[in-house]
matplotlib code that plots the C-alpha trace (Angstrom):
import matplotlib.pyplot as plt

x = [55.8, 55.9, 57.9, 60.2, 60.7, 60.9, 63.4, 65.9, 65.1, 66.7, 69.6, 70.4, 70.5, 72.2, 74.3, 74.8, 75.3, 78.9, 79.8, 78.9, 81.2, 84.2, 84.2, 84.5, 87.8, 89.3, 88.1, 90.7, 93.7, 92.1, 94.4, 97.5, 97.1, 98.0, 100.2, 102.3, 101.9, 102.9, 106.1, 107.3, 106.6, 108.1, 110.8, 112.0, 111.8, 114.6, 116.3, 116.7, 117.3, 120.2, 121.8, 122.1, 123.1, 125.9, 126.6, 127.0, 129.2, 131.9, 131.8, 132.7, 135.3, 136.7, 136.3, 138.4, 141.0, 141.2, 141.6, 144.4, 146.3, 145.2, 147.1, 150.0, 150.4, 151.1, 152.9, 155.5, 155.5, 156.3, 159.2, 160.6, 160.4, 160.8, 164.8, 164.8, 164.8, 169.1, 170.3, 167.8, 169.9, 167.6, 165.3, 162.9, 163.2, 163.2, 159.7, 158.2, 159.2, 157.6, 154.7, 154.0, 154.4, 151.8, 149.7, 149.8, 149.8, 146.0, 145.8, 146.6, 144.4, 141.4, 141.9, 141.8, 138.8, 136.9, 138.5, 136.9, 133.6, 133.7, 134.3, 131.8, 129.4, 131.0, 129.4, 126.0, 125.6, 126.8, 124.4, 122.4, 123.0, 123.3, 120.3, 118.3, 120.0, 118.6, 115.2, 115.3, 116.6, 113.7, 110.5, 112.4, 112.1, 108.4, 107.5, 108.7, 106.3, 104.0, 104.8, 104.7, 101.4, 99.6, 101.7, 100.1, 96.6, 96.4, 97.8, 94.8, 92.0, 93.0, 91.6, 88.0, 88.7, 89.5, 86.4, 84.0, 84.7, 84.1, 81.1, 80.3, 81.0, 78.8, 75.3, 76.3, 76.0, 72.7, 71.4, 70.2, 72.9, 71.6, 70.4, 73.9, 75.5, 73.0, 73.6, 77.2, 76.8, 74.9, 77.4, 80.2, 78.5, 77.3, 79.7, 78.8, 78.8, 75.0, 73.1, 69.8, 68.7, 66.3, 63.1, 62.8, 61.4, 59.1, 62.7, 65.7, 68.4, 70.5, 70.5, 67.5, 64.8, 61.4, 59.9, 56.3, 53.7, 51.7, 55.9, 56.5, 52.8, 54.2, 58.0, 55.9, 53.7, 57.1, 56.3, 58.2, 61.8, 61.5, 64.7, 65.0, 63.9, 66.6, 69.2, 68.8, 69.2, 67.1, 65.1, 63.3, 61.1, 62.6, 60.4, 61.3, 64.8, 63.6, 62.5, 65.8, 66.5, 68.7, 72.0]
y = [-74.9, -72.2, -69.6, -73.1, -73.2, -69.7, -69.3, -72.2, -70.0, -66.9, -68.7, -70.4, -67.0, -65.2, -68.0, -67.8, -63.9, -64.0, -67.1, -64.6, -61.6, -64.5, -65.9, -62.0, -61.3, -64.5, -63.6, -60.6, -62.4, -64.6, -67.3, -65.9, -69.2, -71.5, -69.4, -68.8, -72.7, -73.3, -70.8, -72.9, -75.7, -75.0, -73.6, -77.5, -78.7, -76.8, -76.5, -80.4, -80.0, -77.4, -79.4, -82.3, -80.3, -79.2, -82.6, -83.6, -80.8, -81.5, -85.2, -84.5, -81.8, -84.3, -87.1, -84.1, -84.2, -87.9, -87.6, -84.7, -87.3, -90.2, -88.2, -87.1, -90.2, -91.5, -88.8, -90.1, -93.2, -92.2, -90.3, -93.1, -96.1, -93.6, -92.7, -96.8, -96.9, -96.1, -99.3, -102.1, -105.2, -106.7, -106.2, -107.8, -105.5, -102.2, -103.6, -103.8, -100.5, -99.6, -101.1, -99.6, -95.8, -96.8, -97.8, -94.9, -92.5, -94.4, -93.6, -90.2, -89.5, -91.4, -89.5, -86.9, -87.1, -87.9, -84.8, -82.8, -84.8, -83.5, -80.1, -80.1, -81.6, -78.9, -76.1, -77.5, -78.3, -74.8, -73.5, -75.6, -75.0, -70.7, -71.0, -72.9, -70.7, -68.3, -69.7, -70.1, -66.9, -65.2, -67.8, -66.7, -63.2, -63.8, -65.9, -63.1, -60.7, -62.5, -63.5, -60.1, -59.1, -62.2, -61.1, -57.7, -58.4, -61.2, -58.7, -56.5, -59.5, -61.8, -59.8, -59.5, -63.4, -64.8, -62.5, -63.7, -67.1, -66.8, -66.0, -68.4, -70.9, -70.0, -69.6, -72.3, -74.3, -73.1, -74.9, -78.4, -80.6, -82.0, -79.0, -77.6, -80.8, -80.5, -76.2, -76.6, -79.3, -77.4, -74.8, -76.6, -77.4, -73.6, -72.3, -68.5, -70.2, -69.5, -72.2, -70.3, -67.9, -65.3, -65.3, -61.9, -61.3, -64.1, -66.1, -68.0, -65.4, -68.1, -69.3, -67.2, -69.6, -69.1, -70.2, -71.2, -68.9, -71.7, -72.3, -68.9, -69.0, -71.9, -70.1, -67.5, -69.3, -70.5, -74.5, -75.9, -75.9, -75.6, -76.3, -74.8, -77.4, -76.1, -75.3, -77.4, -74.7, -73.0, -70.5, -67.9, -64.8, -61.4, -60.6, -63.0, -61.4, -58.2, -58.4, -56.8, -60.1, -60.9, -59.0]
z = [-3.6, -5.9, -2.6, -2.5, -6.4, -6.8, -3.7, -5.7, -8.9, -7.4, -5.9, -9.3, -11.0, -8.0, -8.2, -12.2, -11.9, -9.6, -11.9, -14.8, -12.8, -12.7, -16.3, -17.4, -14.9, -16.9, -19.7, -18.7, -19.0, -22.5, -24.5, -22.2, -19.3, -23.0, -24.9, -21.5, -21.0, -25.3, -24.6, -21.4, -23.5, -26.3, -24.7, -23.0, -25.8, -28.1, -24.9, -25.5, -29.2, -28.5, -26.4, -28.5, -31.5, -29.1, -27.9, -31.6, -32.1, -29.3, -30.6, -34.2, -33.1, -31.1, -34.7, -36.7, -33.4, -33.7, -38.2, -38.0, -35.3, -37.9, -40.5, -38.6, -37.5, -41.3, -41.9, -39.3, -40.4, -43.9, -43.0, -40.6, -43.2, -46.2, -43.8, -43.6, -47.4, -47.5, -44.9, -46.5, -46.8, -49.8, -52.1, -50.4, -47.4, -49.8, -51.4, -48.1, -47.0, -50.5, -49.9, -46.4, -47.6, -50.1, -47.5, -45.2, -48.2, -49.1, -45.5, -45.3, -48.2, -46.9, -43.7, -45.8, -46.6, -44.5, -42.5, -45.8, -44.4, -41.1, -41.2, -43.3, -41.1, -38.6, -40.7, -41.3, -37.5, -36.1, -38.3, -37.2, -33.2, -34.6, -35.4, -32.5, -29.9, -32.1, -31.8, -28.2, -27.4, -29.1, -27.3, -23.9, -24.8, -26.0, -22.9, -20.4, -22.4, -22.2, -18.4, -17.4, -19.2, -17.6, -13.9, -14.3, -14.3, -12.1, -9.9, -10.2, -10.6, -8.2, -4.9, -7.1, -8.5, -4.6, -2.9, -5.9, -6.0, -1.9, -2.6, -4.7, -2.4, -0.2, -2.6, -3.5, 0.2, 0.1, -3.0, -3.1, -4.2, -7.4, -8.8, -8.1, -10.0, -12.7, -13.1, -13.1, -15.4, -17.7, -17.2, -18.8, -22.2, -22.7, -24.5, -22.6, -19.1, -19.1, -17.3, -16.0, -18.3, -18.3, -21.3, -23.6, -26.0, -26.1, -26.4, -24.1, -24.1, -24.0, -27.5, -28.6, -29.8, -29.2, -26.2, -26.3, -25.2, -22.9, -21.8, -20.1, -18.5, -16.9, -15.9, -14.1, -11.9, -10.5, -10.1, -11.1, -12.9, -16.5, -19.4, -22.7, -25.3, -27.7, -25.3, -22.8, -19.9, -17.0, -17.4, -15.4, -15.7, -16.0, -13.4, -11.2, -11.8, -11.0, -7.9, -5.9, -4.1, -7.1, -7.7]

ax = plt.figure().add_subplot(projection="3d")
ax.plot(x, y, z, "-o")
ax.set_aspect("equal")
plt.show()
């Protein structure tokens, strides 16, 4: 029993050592993967805004041209009615022409007001569009920088990480499935990814809480797997680790 438990603990600690090396490699990348992803998502949003602003600008310019055409048409109508004033046959026709001319002048005033409003909207929308374009270009530059940093680190560590990952997979095959599942769960819960730790200076080296002397004695016997009562990590004695079987 003692040999079996000791071997299980050695296998687990060896697996932990491999995972720790992998974790250190991934820590070199830091937040770069998340930053790259964030910039990519942000750029998609900005591009959508730029496209929408461009569509809005096109619509305003189209409306601006249409409004100018309406003013031109009203001016042409005024000229036409004014040319007909001299040839009217009675007061009724004369009054009707004056009424049409007045209506066209009112339409021109309304169109001119609308034209001024559209011009203001175009100025504001153009400013927003240029600002969004500047924001897009800046974020695209930042993304390139972050991607270059990530690619450089990945190129330097990819082979080593791949090698360690394969070694960890191979090491995991020699461990009881239930024990491996418990170990994996502990790694996910632990902030530093350590699921199995040594007892150092009478304390758990994972959470640094005191380990009772009686429990330390049981750990050294290797008769059963013992976990820290505070953090739940699997505990091993330094003697087992230093035997040479664990690298």
